[in-house]
C-alpha positions as CSV (number, residue, x, y, z in Angstrom):
1,X,16.5,15.9,19.0
2,X,16.8,15.2,22.9
3,X,20.0,17.2,23.0
4,X,17.9,20.4,23.0
5,X,16.4,19.6,26.4
6,X,18.2,19.2,30.0
7,X,18.0,16.0,31.9
8,X,14.8,17.3,33.9
9,X,13.1,18.2,30.7
10,X,13.9,15.0,29.0
11,X,12.7,13.1,32.0
12,X,9.3,15.0,31.7
13,X,8.9,14.7,28.2
14,X,9.6,10.8,28.5
15,X,7.1,9.9,31.2
16,X,4.3,12.1,30.1
17,X,4.9,10.8,26.4
18,X,4.6,7.1,27.7
19,X,1.4,7.9,29.5
20,X,-0.3,9.3,26.5
21,X,1.2,6.8,24.2
22,X,-0.1,3.9,26.4
23,X,-3.6,5.4,26.3
24,X,-3.3,6.0,22.6
25,X,-2.2,2.5,21.9
26,X,-5.4,1.4,23.9
27,X,-7.6,3.4,21.6
28,X,-5.8,2.4,18.4
29,X,-5.9,-1.3,19.1
30,X,-9.5,-1.5,18.6
31,X,-10.1,1.2,15.7
32,X,-8.9,-0.9,12.7
33,X,-11.4,-3.7,13.6
34,X,-14.0,-1.8,15.4
35,X,-16.5,-1.8,12.6
36,X,-16.3,-5.6,12.2
37,X,-16.8,-5.9,15.9
38,X,-19.9,-3.7,16.3
39,X,-21.6,-5.8,13.5
40,X,-21.8,-8.5,16.2
41,X,-24.4,-6.4,17.9
42,X,-26.2,-4.6,15.1
43,X,-26.5,-4.5,11.3
44,X,-27.2,-0.8,11.4
45,X,-24.1,1.0,9.9
46,X,-25.5,4.3,11.7
47,X,-25.5,2.6,15.1
48,X,-22.1,1.1,14.3
49,X,-20.8,4.7,13.4
50,X,-22.3,6.3,16.5
51,X,-20.5,3.5,18.6
52,X,-17.2,4.1,16.8
53,X,-17.3,7.9,17.3
54,X,-19.1,7.9,20.8
55,X,-16.0,8.5,22.8
56,X,-15.2,11.7,20.8
57,X,-18.4,13.5,21.9
58,X,-17.9,12.9,25.8
59,X,-14.0,13.8,25.2
60,X,-15.0,16.8,23.2
61,X,-17.4,17.8,26.1
62,X,-14.9,17.2,28.8
63,X,-11.6,18.7,27.2
64,X,-12.0,22.2,27.8
65,X,-13.4,22.2,31.4
66,X,-10.8,19.5,32.3
67,X,-8.2,21.5,30.6
68,X,-9.3,24.5,32.5
69,X,-9.4,22.3,35.5
70,X,-5.8,21.3,35.1
71,X,-4.9,25.0,35.2
72,X,-6.4,25.0,38.6
73,X,-5.8,21.8,40.5
74,X,-2.8,20.4,38.5
75,X,-2.2,18.5,35.3
76,X,-1.5,15.2,37.1
77,X,-4.9,14.9,38.9
78,X,-6.8,15.6,35.7
79,X,-4.8,12.9,33.9
80,X,-5.6,10.5,36.6
81,X,-9.3,11.2,36.0
82,X,-9.1,10.4,32.5
83,X,-7.3,7.4,32.7
84,X,-9.7,6.0,35.3
85,X,-12.9,6.5,33.0
86,X,-10.9,5.0,30.0
87,X,-10.3,1.8,31.9
88,X,-14.0,1.4,32.9
89,X,-15.1,2.2,29.4
90,X,-12.9,-0.4,27.9
91,X,-14.1,-3.1,30.5
92,X,-17.9,-2.3,29.4
93,X,-16.9,-2.4,25.7
94,X,-15.4,-6.0,26.1
95,X,-18.7,-7.6,27.1
96,X,-21.6,-5.5,26.2
97,X,-25.1,-6.9,26.2
98,X,-25.9,-5.1,23.1
99,X,-25.0,-2.2,20.7
100,X,-26.2,0.3,23.2
101,X,-23.7,-1.1,26.0
102,X,-21.0,-0.8,23.4
103,X,-22.0,2.8,22.9
104,X,-22.2,3.3,26.7
105,X,-18.5,2.0,27.1
106,X,-17.1,4.1,24.4
107,X,-18.8,7.2,25.9
108,X,-16.9,6.5,29.2
109,X,-13.7,6.0,27.4
110,X,-13.7,9.7,26.3
111,X,-14.3,11.4,29.5
112,X,-11.2,13.2,30.7
113,X,-8.4,15.3,29.4
114,X,-5.0,13.2,29.1
115,X,-3.7,14.8,26.0
116,X,-4.5,18.5,26.7
117,X,-3.1,18.1,30.2
118,X,-0.1,16.2,29.3
119,X,0.9,18.4,26.3
120,X,0.4,21.5,28.8
121,X,2.6,19.9,31.4
122,X,5.5,19.4,28.9
123,X,4.9,22.8,27.1
124,X,5.2,24.8,30.4
125,X,8.4,23.0,31.2
126,X,10.3,23.6,27.8
127,X,11.6,26.5,26.0
128,X,9.0,28.0,23.5
129,X,11.4,27.6,20.5
130,X,11.7,23.8,21.1
131,X,8.0,23.1,21.4
132,X,7.7,21.6,17.8
133,X,10.6,19.4,18.8
134,X,8.9,18.4,22.0
135,X,5.6,17.7,20.1
136,X,7.6,15.7,17.6
137,X,9.0,13.7,20.5
138,X,5.4,13.2,21.7
139,X,4.5,12.3,18.3
140,X,7.3,9.6,18.1
141,X,5.8,8.0,21.2
142,X,2.2,8.2,20.2
143,X,3.3,7.3,16.7
144,X,4.9,4.2,17.8
145,X,1.9,3.4,20.0
146,X,-0.4,4.2,17.2
147,X,1.7,1.9,14.9
148,X,1.6,-1.0,17.3
149,X,-2.0,-0.5,18.1
150,X,-3.1,-0.6,14.6
151,X,-0.8,-3.4,13.6
152,X,-1.3,-5.6,16.8
153,X,-5.1,-4.9,17.1
154,X,-6.1,-7.0,14.1
155,X,-3.8,-9.9,14.8
156,X,-4.9,-10.0,18.4
157,X,-8.7,-10.1,17.4
158,X,-7.8,-12.8,14.9
159,X,-6.2,-15.1,17.6
160,X,-8.0,-14.1,21.0
161,X,-11.1,-12.5,19.9
162,X,-12.3,-9.1,19.7
163,X,-13.7,-8.8,23.2
164,X,-10.1,-9.4,24.6
165,X,-8.7,-6.6,22.5
166,X,-10.6,-4.2,24.9
167,X,-9.5,-6.0,28.0
168,X,-6.0,-5.4,26.9
169,X,-6.8,-1.8,26.3
170,X,-8.0,-1.6,29.9
171,X,-4.6,-3.0,31.2
172,X,-2.7,-0.4,29.1
173,X,-4.7,2.2,30.8
174,X,-3.9,1.0,34.2
175,X,-0.1,0.7,33.2
176,X,-0.3,4.4,31.9
177,X,-0.9,5.8,35.2
178,X,2.5,4.8,36.5
179,X,4.8,6.9,34.3
180,X,2.9,10.3,35.2
181,X,2.8,9.5,38.8
182,X,6.8,10.0,38.5
183,X,6.7,13.5,37.1
184,X,7.2,16.1,39.6
185,X,4.5,18.9,39.5
186,X,4.6,22.0,41.5
187,X,1.5,23.2,43.4
188,X,1.6,26.6,41.7
189,X,-1.8,26.1,40.0
190,X,-3.8,26.2,43.2
191,X,-3.9,29.9,43.4
192,X,-4.8,30.7,39.8
193,X,-8.3,31.3,38.8
194,X,-10.1,29.5,36.2
195,X,-9.9,31.3,32.7
196,X,-12.9,30.7,30.6
197,X,-12.3,32.9,27.5
198,X,-10.7,31.3,24.3
199,X,-9.2,33.9,21.9
200,X,-11.0,34.0,18.5
201,X,-7.8,33.0,16.7
202,X,-7.4,30.2,18.9
203,X,-10.9,28.9,18.6
204,X,-10.8,29.3,14.8
205,X,-7.3,27.2,14.5
206,X,-8.9,24.6,16.8
207,X,-12.1,24.0,14.4
208,X,-9.3,23.0,11.9
209,X,-8.7,20.0,14.4
210,X,-12.4,19.1,14.0
211,X,-12.1,18.4,10.5
212,X,-8.7,16.6,10.7
213,X,-10.2,14.3,13.2
214,X,-13.4,13.9,11.4
215,X,-11.5,12.7,8.5
216,X,-9.3,10.5,10.7
217,X,-12.3,8.6,12.1
218,X,-14.0,8.4,8.9
219,X,-10.9,6.8,7.5
220,X,-11.0,4.0,10.2
221,X,-14.8,3.7,9.6
222,X,-14.2,2.5,5.9
223,X,-10.7,0.8,6.6
224,X,-11.9,-2.7,7.3
225,X,-14.3,-2.6,4.2
226,X,-11.7,-1.2,1.9
227,X,-8.6,-3.2,3.0
228,X,-10.3,-6.5,3.2
229,X,-10.5,-6.5,-0.6
230,X,-6.8,-7.0,-0.6
231,X,-5.7,-8.3,2.7
232,X,-7.1,-10.5,5.4
233,X,-7.6,-8.7,8.9
234,X,-4.6,-10.4,10.4
235,X,-2.6,-9.3,7.5
236,X,-3.2,-5.5,7.8
237,X,0.3,-5.0,8.7
238,X,1.6,-5.9,5.2
239,X,0.6,-2.5,4.1
240,X,0.4,-0.5,7.6
241,X,4.0,-1.1,8.6
242,X,5.9,0.7,5.7
243,X,3.1,3.3,5.3
244,X,3.1,4.4,9.1
245,X,6.7,4.0,9.4
246,X,7.7,6.2,6.4
247,X,5.0,8.8,7.2
248,X,6.3,8.8,10.8
249,X,9.9,9.5,9.4
250,X,8.8,12.4,7.2
251,X,6.8,13.9,10.2
252,X,9.4,13.8,12.7
253,X,12.1,15.0,10.1
254,X,10.0,18.3,9.6
255,X,9.8,19.0,13.2
256,X,13.1,21.0,13.6
257,X,12.5,22.9,10.3
258,X,9.0,23.7,11.9
259,X,10.6,25.3,14.9
260,X,12.7,27.4,12.7
261,X,9.6,29.6,12.0
262,X,7.9,27.5,9.6
263,X,5.2,26.1,11.6
264,X,2.3,27.8,9.5
265,X,4.0,26.6,6.3
266,X,3.9,23.1,7.5
267,X,0.5,23.2,8.8
268,X,-0.6,24.3,5.3
269,X,1.4,21.4,3.9
270,X,-0.4,19.0,6.0
271,X,-3.9,20.2,4.8
272,X,-2.7,20.0,1.3
273,X,-1.6,16.6,1.7
274,X,-4.7,15.4,3.4
275,X,-6.7,17.0,0.6
276,X,-4.8,15.0,-2.0
277,X,-5.3,11.9,0.1
278,X,-9.1,11.9,0.3
279,X,-9.8,11.0,-3.5
280,X,-6.9,8.5,-3.6
281,X,-8.4,6.6,-0.4
282,X,-12.1,7.1,-0.8
283,X,-12.9,7.3,-4.5
284,X,-10.1,6.5,-6.9
285,X,-9.2,3.3,-5.4
286,X,-12.8,1.8,-5.1
287,X,-13.3,3.0,-8.7
288,X,-10.0,1.5,-10.1
289,X,-9.9,-1.4,-7.6
290,X,-6.1,-1.1,-7.3
291,X,-4.3,-1.8,-4.2
292,X,-1.4,0.6,-5.3
293,X,-4.0,3.5,-5.2
294,X,-5.4,2.3,-2.0
295,X,-1.8,2.3,-0.3
296,X,-0.8,5.7,-1.9
297,X,-4.1,7.1,-0.4
298,X,-3.4,5.5,3.1
299,X,0.0,6.9,3.0
300,X,-1.0,10.4,2.1
301,X,-3.4,10.4,4.9
302,X,-1.1,9.3,7.5
303,X,1.7,11.6,6.3
304,X,-0.7,14.7,6.3
305,X,-2.2,13.6,9.8
306,X,1.2,13.0,11.4
307,X,2.6,16.4,10.3
308,X,-0.6,18.1,11.6
309,X,-0.4,16.3,15.2
310,X,3.2,17.8,15.4
311,X,2.6,21.6,14.2
312,X,-1.0,22.5,15.1
313,X,-0.5,22.2,19.0
314,X,2.4,24.5,18.9
315,X,0.3,27.3,17.0
316,X,-2.1,26.9,19.9
317,X,0.7,27.5,22.6
318,X,2.4,30.2,20.6
319,X,-0.9,32.1,20.7
320,X,-2.0,31.2,24.2
321,X,-0.6,32.7,27.6
322,X,1.3,30.4,29.6
323,X,-1.3,30.2,32.5
324,X,-4.0,29.3,29.9
325,X,-2.3,26.3,28.0
326,X,-4.6,23.8,29.6
327,X,-7.8,25.7,28.7
328,X,-6.9,26.4,25.1
329,X,-5.3,23.0,24.5
330,X,-8.4,21.6,26.1
331,X,-10.6,23.4,23.4
332,X,-8.3,22.3,20.7
333,X,-8.8,18.7,21.7
334,X,-12.3,19.2,22.3
335,X,-12.8,20.2,18.7
336,X,-10.5,17.3,17.7
337,X,-13.0,14.9,19.4
338,X,-16.0,16.5,18.3
339,X,-14.6,15.5,15.0
340,X,-14.1,11.9,16.0
341,X,-18.0,11.7,16.9
342,X,-19.1,13.2,13.7
343,X,-16.7,11.2,11.9
344,X,-18.5,8.2,13.1
345,X,-22.0,9.6,12.6
346,X,-21.8,11.0,9.1
347,X,-20.6,7.7,7.4
348,X,-23.4,5.8,9.3
349,X,-25.8,8.4,8.1
350,X,-24.6,8.4,4.4
351,X,-23.6,4.6,4.1
352,X,-26.8,2.4,4.0
353,X,-24.3,0.0,2.4
354,X,-20.6,0.4,1.3
355,X,-20.9,1.2,-2.6
356,X,-19.1,3.4,-4.9
357,X,-22.0,6.2,-4.7
358,X,-21.5,6.6,-0.9
359,X,-17.9,6.4,-1.2
360,X,-18.0,9.4,-3.6
361,X,-20.2,11.5,-1.5
362,X,-17.7,10.9,1.6
363,X,-14.6,11.7,-0.8
364,X,-16.3,15.0,-1.8
365,X,-17.5,15.8,1.9
366,X,-13.9,15.3,3.4
367,X,-12.2,17.3,0.6
368,X,-14.6,20.2,1.1
369,X,-14.0,20.1,4.8
370,X,-10.2,20.4,4.2
371,X,-10.6,23.1,1.9
372,X,-12.6,25.1,4.5
373,X,-9.7,24.3,6.8
374,X,-7.2,25.8,4.4
375,X,-9.3,29.0,4.2
376,X,-9.5,29.1,8.1
377,X,-5.8,28.9,8.5
378,X,-5.3,31.8,5.9
379,X,-7.9,33.9,7.8
380,X,-6.2,33.3,11.1
381,X,-2.5,33.5,10.0
382,X,-2.4,35.0,6.5
383,X,-0.1,32.2,5.8
384,X,2.5,34.2,7.8
385,X,4.6,32.6,10.7
386,X,3.8,33.5,14.1
387,X,6.9,34.1,16.1
388,X,5.7,35.3,19.6
389,X,2.8,34.3,21.4
390,X,0.3,36.8,23.0
391,X,1.5,37.8,26.7
């Protein structure tokens, strides 16, 4: 895959991916155990859900303006801002006085636009017909960080304590500033005006990311409750390693076909797989109490999620003009992280306790959101490929 890029492009992809990946690892270290950790400070599932998704609301609010700001002052400066607030937020989360301190720390974690500015930095330095591959390479780095995070987080929490997982996330944030500092970035942005208009089709596609990330954070809200019926927290790796590895291989394997004018097709496939995963994970497993059904649901989720992470950003940059990548990707990631917030809030509102009735409601709600996403994809693309971005 790297043969598609010259030495300078490979270096940029590698360094930016490392920065995004380290920050991602910091986020995913805490997700599998967060619901358990938050119960140290409150018995309210609603407040736990708000704490889990809180970083999403500030990230959602900051992504678009920070993305646009990166079009003006440069990608790297905006990335540094996001890293700084991520570090401070994790330090607060490590030792909060109460649930509201935990929520405050999570809110601070989300400020900044690391992913939007980072992807824009890569996309403007690689040919358009290799962007799915570059996104796949980003996805490999994020996927590796994601896998290490979800596997190591529960083990670390079991041996050194939940609070210290957040301290490790802060250290990863500090380290993540180093690779991006080595990326060469020109000063061409300084003369460009900020662009505030997000084209309609781009906005609608971005709303699909809202539903995908709502599903993602809801998935993690329930993961400790569902998985601990079959595995100890320190043994989550027993089902996560094979599931995440196989799903990652499938996602990466589809990257090159997606670049060959199949981006919309695989976008649709990712949504269909996510639609199938919802009843397997949320409802059928709980009803049948079968770990095989549970693992199939987890596998389908990760497969659909990873594919969507590879193909949807490319849809955005194919439709956006070059000098507005930051703003449009910023809006896209804003919608993602708005989904993170509501993905924590909605289960907290529905789930007074974890029982089959509430699981059923969640399964139906997620399935409905994904079906809406499929309709939106049809309305914006007609399920036809986008061969050339707008000028």
